[in-house]
Backbone as CSV, one residue per row, in Angstrom:
resi,resn,N_x,N_y,N_z,CA_x,CA_y,CA_z,C_x,C_y,C_z
1,MET,-28.221,-18.322,-49.533,-28.895,-19.605,-49.577,-28.019,-20.593,-50.342
2,LEU,-27.882,-21.777,-49.796,-27.142,-22.852,-50.436,-28.129,-23.712,-51.208
3,GLU,-27.772,-24.057,-52.421,-28.639,-24.898,-53.241,-27.775,-25.888,-54.000
4,ILE,-28.235,-27.121,-54.088,-27.555,-28.124,-54.896,-28.576,-28.826,-55.783
5,ASP,-28.087,-29.400,-56.860,-28.892,-30.260,-57.721,-28.380,-31.676,-57.549
6,VAL,-29.289,-32.614,-57.387,-28.943,-34.024,-57.300,-29.554,-34.671,-58.536
7,ASN,-28.681,-35.057,-59.471,-29.118,-35.514,-60.787,-29.004,-37.029,-60.924
8,TRP,-30.123,-37.630,-61.318,-30.182,-39.083,-61.488,-29.343,-39.498,-62.677
9,LYS,-28.432,-40.471,-62.456,-27.612,-41.026,-63.539,-28.289,-42.256,-64.106
10,ASP,-28.374,-43.300,-63.290,-29.056,-44.533,-63.656,-29.253,-45.366,-62.394
11,LYS,-30.127,-46.330,-62.487,-30.452,-47.208,-61.358,-30.638,-46.374,-60.088
12,MET,-29.715,-46.483,-59.107,-29.837,-45.727,-57.864,-28.709,-44.705,-57.694
13,ALA,-27.989,-44.422,-58.777,-26.848,-43.493,-58.714,-27.286,-42.072,-59.055
14,PHE,-26.751,-41.126,-58.285,-27.021,-39.711,-58.490,-25.703,-38.946,-58.432
15,ASP,-25.594,-37.902,-59.238,-24.432,-37.018,-59.208,-24.839,-35.668,-58.666
16,THR,-23.913,-35.043,-57.971,-24.104,-33.682,-57.501,-22.767,-32.976,-57.528
17,GLU,-22.805,-31.681,-57.420,-21.585,-30.892,-57.336,-21.728,-29.944,-56.162
18,LEU,-20.666,-29.851,-55.369,-20.668,-28.990,-54.200,-19.322,-28.303,-54.100
19,ASN,-19.327,-26.998,-54.063,-18.092,-26.214,-53.992,-17.104,-26.590,-55.088
20,GLY,-17.619,-26.901,-56.266,-16.756,-27.247,-57.383,-16.258,-28.684,-57.374
21,HIS,-16.755,-29.514,-56.465,-16.339,-30.909,-56.369,-17.501,-31.819,-56.728
22,SER,-17.253,-32.779,-57.614,-18.283,-33.731,-58.014,-18.378,-34.860,-57.003
23,ILE,-19.602,-35.243,-56.700,-19.855,-36.342,-55.774,-20.907,-37.240,-56.401
24,THR,-20.659,-38.534,-56.382,-21.651,-39.518,-56.803,-22.115,-40.252,-55.558
25,ILE,-23.421,-40.369,-55.403,-23.972,-41.180,-54.327,-24.703,-42.352,-54.966
26,ASP,-24.720,-43.466,-54.288,-25.342,-44.655,-54.854,-25.785,-45.568,-53.719
27,ALA,-26.505,-46.603,-54.081,-26.999,-47.585,-53.122,-26.272,-48.905,-53.323
28,GLU,-26.486,-49.810,-52.390,-25.917,-51.153,-52.486,-26.678,-51.961,-53.530
29,ALA,-26.050,-53.024,-54.012,-26.649,-53.864,-55.053,-27.973,-54.486,-54.616
30,ASN,-28.092,-54.831,-53.321,-29.318,-55.497,-52.865,-30.553,-54.597,-52.896
31,VAL,-30.366,-53.297,-53.132,-31.514,-52.387,-53.289,-31.478,-51.694,-54.646
32,GLY,-30.737,-52.273,-55.594,-30.757,-51.767,-56.963,-29.614,-50.857,-57.358
33,GLY,-28.668,-50.636,-56.469,-27.535,-49.779,-56.794,-26.354,-50.568,-57.321
34,GLU,-25.276,-49.854,-57.597,-24.044,-50.486,-58.081,-22.826,-50.049,-57.270
35,ASP,-23.050,-49.447,-56.115,-21.975,-49.023,-55.211,-20.966,-48.103,-55.908
36,LYS,-21.467,-47.132,-56.674,-20.599,-46.181,-57.384,-20.162,-45.026,-56.491
37,GLY,-20.711,-44.952,-55.289,-20.367,-43.883,-54.366,-20.956,-44.169,-53.007
38,PRO,-20.687,-43.271,-52.047,-21.203,-43.493,-50.693,-22.715,-43.328,-50.621
39,ARG,-23.293,-43.841,-49.543,-24.724,-43.644,-49.272,-24.891,-42.256,-48.670
40,PRO,-26.048,-41.650,-48.852,-26.254,-40.289,-48.343,-26.173,-40.154,-46.826
41,LYS,-26.774,-41.072,-46.085,-26.839,-40.911,-44.626,-25.465,-40.917,-43.961
42,PRO,-24.546,-41.824,-44.301,-23.223,-41.787,-43.673,-22.427,-40.514,-43.971
43,LEU,-22.795,-39.793,-45.020,-22.120,-38.526,-45.297,-22.311,-37.534,-44.151
44,MET,-23.365,-37.742,-43.352,-23.572,-36.874,-42.185,-22.449,-37.032,-41.167
45,LEU,-21.870,-38.231,-41.069,-20.750,-38.443,-40.153,-19.531,-37.649,-40.614
46,ILE,-19.307,-37.605,-41.933,-18.204,-36.812,-42.475,-18.437,-35.333,-42.198
47,ALA,-19.673,-34.881,-42.394,-19.990,-33.476,-42.149,-19.764,-33.115,-40.682
48,LEU,-20.220,-33.969,-39.776,-20.054,-33.715,-38.346,-18.579,-33.735,-37.956
49,GLY,-17.870,-34.774,-38.351,-16.457,-34.880,-38.010,-15.629,-33.764,-38.625
50,GLY,-15.888,-33.447,-39.871,-15.134,-32.396,-40.545,-15.380,-31.024,-39.961
51,CYS,-16.628,-30.738,-39.646,-16.983,-29.432,-39.094,-16.292,-29.204,-37.757
52,THR,-16.424,-30.155,-36.843,-15.836,-29.966,-35.520,-14.313,-30.041,-35.578
53,ALA,-13.751,-30.880,-36.447,-12.290,-30.976,-36.571,-11.696,-29.651,-37.040
54,MET,-12.326,-29.035,-38.040,-11.837,-27.744,-38.537,-11.912,-26.679,-37.460
55,ASP,-13.008,-26.678,-36.702,-13.144,-25.720,-35.596,-12.042,-25.920,-34.563
56,VAL,-11.879,-27.157,-34.105,-10.939,-27.445,-33.019,-9.520,-27.072,-33.414
57,ILE,-9.086,-27.454,-34.604,-7.707,-27.156,-34.992,-7.513,-25.658,-35.184
58,SER,-8.527,-24.964,-35.695,-8.448,-23.512,-35.859,-8.353,-22.807,-34.504
59,ILE,-9.177,-23.233,-33.552,-9.163,-22.638,-32.211,-7.827,-22.916,-31.521
60,LEU,-7.340,-24.143,-31.634,-6.063,-24.485,-30.998,-4.907,-23.678,-31.586
61,LYS,-4.914,-23.462,-32.889,-3.847,-22.658,-33.504,-3.865,-21.232,-32.956
62,LYS,-5.065,-20.694,-32.750,-5.165,-19.354,-32.165,-4.658,-19.338,-30.733
63,MET,-4.762,-20.474,-30.044,-4.244,-20.602,-28.673,-2.757,-20.970,-28.662
64,ARG,-2.171,-21.040,-29.834,-0.764,-21.427,-30.010,-0.488,-22.854,-29.538
65,VAL,-1.465,-23.721,-29.789,-1.317,-25.149,-29.507,-1.422,-25.868,-30.840
66,GLU,-0.362,-26.570,-31.207,-0.389,-27.302,-32.463,0.071,-28.736,-32.230
67,PRO,-0.874,-29.658,-32.234,-0.497,-31.057,-32.026,0.329,-31.572,-33.208
68,ASP,1.090,-32.642,-32.952,1.838,-33.283,-34.035,0.886,-33.960,-35.010
69,LYS,-0.209,-34.493,-34.469,-1.212,-35.187,-35.276,-2.559,-35.016,-34.587
70,PHE,-3.622,-34.958,-35.376,-4.965,-34.774,-34.836,-5.923,-35.593,-35.680
71,ASN,-6.829,-36.299,-35.025,-7.785,-37.155,-35.715,-9.132,-37.077,-35.000
72,VAL,-10.189,-37.132,-35.769,-11.533,-37.175,-35.198,-12.235,-38.421,-35.722
73,LYS,-12.776,-39.216,-34.800,-13.573,-40.386,-35.166,-15.019,-40.099,-34.801
74,VAL,-15.932,-40.471,-35.677,-17.353,-40.295,-35.403,-18.040,-41.649,-35.545
75,GLN,-18.758,-42.036,-34.504,-19.559,-43.259,-34.529,-21.026,-42.850,-34.431
76,ALA,-21.894,-43.643,-35.055,-23.316,-43.355,-34.998,-24.099,-44.637,-34.744
77,GLU,-25.101,-44.535,-33.895,-26.021,-45.649,-33.659,-27.274,-45.400,-34.485
78,GLU,-27.723,-46.455,-35.173,-28.885,-46.343,-36.045,-30.052,-47.120,-35.452
79,THR,-31.236,-46.593,-35.609,-32.429,-47.286,-35.127,-32.704,-48.512,-35.995
80,ASN,-33.471,-49.448,-35.475,-33.822,-50.666,-36.223,-35.079,-50.486,-37.057
81,GLU,-35.946,-49.591,-36.635,-37.228,-49.423,-37.319,-37.131,-48.328,-38.392
82,HIS,-37.996,-48.447,-39.376,-38.036,-47.463,-40.472,-38.887,-46.268,-40.077
83,PRO,-38.562,-45.078,-40.489,-37.355,-44.776,-41.249,-36.131,-44.849,-40.340
84,LYS,-35.163,-45.667,-40.718,-33.946,-45.815,-39.919,-33.197,-44.487,-39.907
85,HIS,-32.792,-44.110,-38.712,-32.073,-42.836,-38.568,-31.047,-42.964,-37.440
86,PHE,-30.147,-42.009,-37.390,-29.140,-42.012,-36.335,-29.759,-41.442,-35.068
87,SER,-29.635,-42.204,-33.977,-30.208,-41.766,-32.705,-29.132,-41.252,-31.745
88,LYS,-27.873,-41.560,-32.044,-26.787,-41.127,-31.175,-25.498,-41.044,-31.983
89,PHE,-24.720,-40.004,-31.700,-23.389,-39.844,-32.280,-22.385,-39.783,-31.142
90,HIS,-21.205,-40.356,-31.366,-20.112,-40.250,-30.396,-18.873,-39.789,-31.153
91,ILE,-18.288,-38.694,-30.691,-17.109,-38.120,-31.328,-15.908,-38.365,-30.432
92,THR,-14.853,-38.924,-31.009,-13.596,-39.121,-30.293,-12.543,-38.219,-30.924
93,TYR,-12.018,-37.316,-30.119,-10.959,-36.402,-30.549,-9.633,-37.005,-30.107
94,GLN,-8.743,-37.293,-31.047,-7.451,-37.895,-30.728,-6.333,-36.912,-31.062
95,PHE,-5.450,-36.716,-30.094,-4.337,-35.779,-30.242,-3.020,-36.492,-29.966
96,TRP,-2.017,-36.187,-30.768,-0.663,-36.667,-30.550,0.246,-35.458,-30.377
97,GLY,1.197,-35.552,-29.466,2.160,-34.478,-29.255,2.644,-34.468,-27.818
98,LYS,3.683,-33.697,-27.592,4.260,-33.608,-26.250,3.703,-32.393,-25.517
99,ASP,3.460,-32.570,-24.232,3.032,-31.484,-23.349,1.803,-30.737,-23.878
100,LEU,0.822,-31.468,-24.363,-0.398,-30.836,-24.858,-1.244,-30.381,-23.663
101,PRO,-1.675,-29.121,-23.632,-2.448,-28.595,-22.495,-3.914,-29.039,-22.561
102,MET,-4.275,-29.976,-21.700,-5.627,-30.531,-21.709,-6.699,-29.463,-21.538
103,ALA,-6.463,-28.466,-20.709,-7.471,-27.417,-20.484,-7.782,-26.677,-21.790
104,LYS,-6.770,-26.394,-22.582,-6.988,-25.694,-23.858,-7.682,-26.604,-24.866
105,ILE,-7.324,-27.864,-24.878,-7.978,-28.819,-25.774,-9.449,-28.945,-25.412
106,GLU,-9.746,-29.101,-24.133,-11.138,-29.193,-23.687,-11.920,-27.941,-24.052
107,LYS,-11.303,-26.786,-23.905,-11.964,-25.526,-24.251,-12.250,-25.462,-25.751
108,ALA,-11.292,-25.879,-26.575,-11.488,-25.859,-28.027,-12.629,-26.780,-28.443
109,VAL,-12.672,-27.972,-27.862,-13.746,-28.919,-28.167,-15.094,-28.348,-27.735
110,LYS,-15.142,-27.790,-26.544,-16.395,-27.218,-26.035,-16.864,-26.050,-26.911
111,LEU,-15.943,-25.175,-27.300,-16.318,-24.053,-28.168,-16.857,-24.547,-29.503
112,SER,-16.221,-25.560,-30.073,-16.710,-26.106,-31.331,-18.117,-26.655,-31.171
113,GLU,-18.304,-27.490,-30.164,-19.583,-28.171,-30.005,-20.712,-27.251,-29.558
114,GLU,-20.395,-26.208,-28.800,-21.463,-25.357,-28.258,-21.636,-24.034,-28.990
115,ARG,-20.618,-23.621,-29.763,-20.699,-22.283,-30.335,-20.491,-22.207,-31.848
116,TYR,-19.549,-22.986,-32.378,-19.142,-22.770,-33.759,-19.634,-23.790,-34.782
117,CYS,-19.731,-25.055,-34.436,-20.054,-26.084,-35.427,-21.561,-26.165,-35.670
118,GLY,-21.981,-25.649,-36.801,-23.396,-25.671,-37.163,-23.931,-27.077,-37.387
119,VAL,-23.078,-27.997,-37.818,-23.511,-29.377,-38.019,-23.839,-30.011,-36.666
120,THR,-23.002,-29.768,-35.664,-23.280,-30.275,-34.316,-24.601,-29.714,-33.807
121,LEU,-24.788,-28.418,-33.957,-26.023,-27.783,-33.501,-27.248,-28.425,-34.150
122,MET,-27.181,-28.613,-35.456,-28.318,-29.161,-36.190,-28.587,-30.615,-35.803
123,LEU,-27.546,-31.453,-35.796,-27.748,-32.862,-35.481,-28.125,-33.088,-34.024
124,ASN,-27.672,-32.198,-33.137,-27.990,-32.325,-31.724,-29.484,-32.136,-31.454
125,LYS,-30.186,-31.530,-32.379,-31.636,-31.366,-32.234,-32.377,-32.669,-32.518
126,ALA,-31.695,-33.595,-33.200,-32.336,-34.854,-33.583,-31.760,-36.072,-32.874
127,ALA,-30.552,-35.941,-32.318,-29.892,-37.102,-31.724,-28.954,-36.640,-30.607
128,GLU,-28.636,-37.555,-29.722,-27.686,-37.280,-28.654,-26.273,-37.283,-29.240
129,ILE,-25.451,-36.333,-28.824,-24.055,-36.287,-29.243,-23.183,-36.279,-27.990
130,THR,-22.303,-37.268,-27.904,-21.357,-37.348,-26.795,-19.952,-37.258,-27.368
131,ASN,-18.965,-37.013,-26.479,-17.597,-36.941,-26.972,-16.617,-37.426,-25.926
132,GLU,-15.406,-37.664,-26.370,-14.289,-37.947,-25.481,-13.029,-37.423,-26.147
133,ILE,-12.049,-37.098,-25.309,-10.754,-36.605,-25.770,-9.696,-37.618,-25.372
134,GLN,-8.862,-38.000,-26.332,-7.782,-38.950,-26.067,-6.459,-38.297,-26.426
135,ILE,-5.512,-38.343,-25.503,-4.151,-37.913,-25.777,-3.369,-39.183,-26.094
136,MET,-2.908,-39.292,-27.309,-2.220,-40.496,-27.787,-0.708,-40.265,-27.763
137,ASN,0.056,-41.267,-27.478,1.510,-41.146,-27.541,2.168,-42.461,-27.860
């Protein structure tokens, strides 16, 4: 079981520790915060992007495919009504390198999204997740 403590510092700032790393979350000034750290909800984009990125690069290395550069972008659409939440995520996988095998890249992305990334699985129950693959040069 994973457990964290989220400890109130002052105003709207909270500290937590995860895997030995300290994180401060805070709100914007217009709602009483001082912008000492990121907002909690956008951290879900980091979790989604990081989870699938780690899967994809790990799978590709096992397939003996190593791009020169790899980047994942995550966009989210938020509802207008309260409680505001993300209704759609779009993941863009960007690869740089010569002679990259698209079939293997597509397979790695599919395996991450359908089998390995627990963040994708969890968020997909609440919102639509789409993706695209870009070969950059």
